[in-house]
N, C-alpha and C positions, 0 to 999 in steps of 0.2 A: 734573722730575718727580725727587723726592730716595731716595735711599734710606737715608736717616738713621733709625734706628728710636728711638723713646723710650728711655731706660735705664732697665735694670732698675733698681729701687732697691736690692732686695736683693742683686743682685751687685756694686752699687756700694758697700752697704753693706761688704759680705765684703771687698770688696779696698781699698778707701779708708781705714774708718775705723781698719784696725790701723797702715797705712801715718802716717797722721795721728799715730795715737799714738806710733808709733818716733819721728816727727819731733820731736814733745813731749818725749819721755823725753829722747832723746839731745842734744836744744839744751838742756833743762835742766838734765842732768849738766855739759854744757859751761859755760853760764852759770854755775853754782855752782863749777867750778874755775877760770874766768879770775876768778870777782869774788872769790874767797877764798884764792887763794893767788897768789904772786910765780913768775910763767914766767920763769925766768931767759934763756934764748933769746931772748927776745921783747923788744922796749924794750917800756918803760912803753907809750907810743903804742902802737904795733902791741897790745898785749895790750889796751887801752882799745879801740882801733878793734875788732879782733876781740869784745869782748863786747857792744860796739853793736850788732853787725852778728846776733850771737848773739840778743840782745834784742829787735831787730826782728822776725827769723825767728819766734821765739815768740810775737809780735804777730800776723804774717800767719799763722802756722798756727793758729794760735787763732781766727782771724778767719773762717779756710776752714773749722773744724773747725763753729762754731757756725753758719755759713749753711747747712752739709752738714746737720745733725742739724737746723735750722732749716724747711729744706725737707723734712723727711723722708727721707731721702735721695736726693731727687730730682737733685740736680745734681754735678756731679766738680769735679774741679780741674784745667784747661789745664797740661800739661807744660812750658810754659813759663813759670809760676809754680814749679812743684817743681824746676826743673832748676837753680839758685840755690840753695835751700834744700839739694839733694844735695851740690852743690860743697861749700858751706860747713861742710856736716855732714862732708864728706871732710877738710876743712882742720881741721876741731875734732879730730877723731879722731888725724889726723897728732899734733897738738900733745898732747893726752892721752896718746899713745902715749907718744912722746918723755918727757915731763914724767915720768911712772911708772916711765919705764924708769932716768930719771937720779936719782928716787927710791929705786932698789931699789941702786943702786951708792955 
């Protein structure tokens, strides 16, 4: 016998929708920075690799968002899928903060 209850679509929507929107927003910002600016403290290869990771994460988040909406908010996203997104987002935040700090000096 399982104690697993069906997920509440409204609760999933309230929790997951803003989180997916945040991932999309921040990855989009990182993508624009990495695609349009030369990040001098990264090698060109490092910058291109980071950009590729961000673009891949944007696709993954978009797919998860589409599935979430297509199912009427009946499914969630596994934490194991979100963990790499969060790690990448923290890396991009660090790069962005350092880039803008260097720009202001």
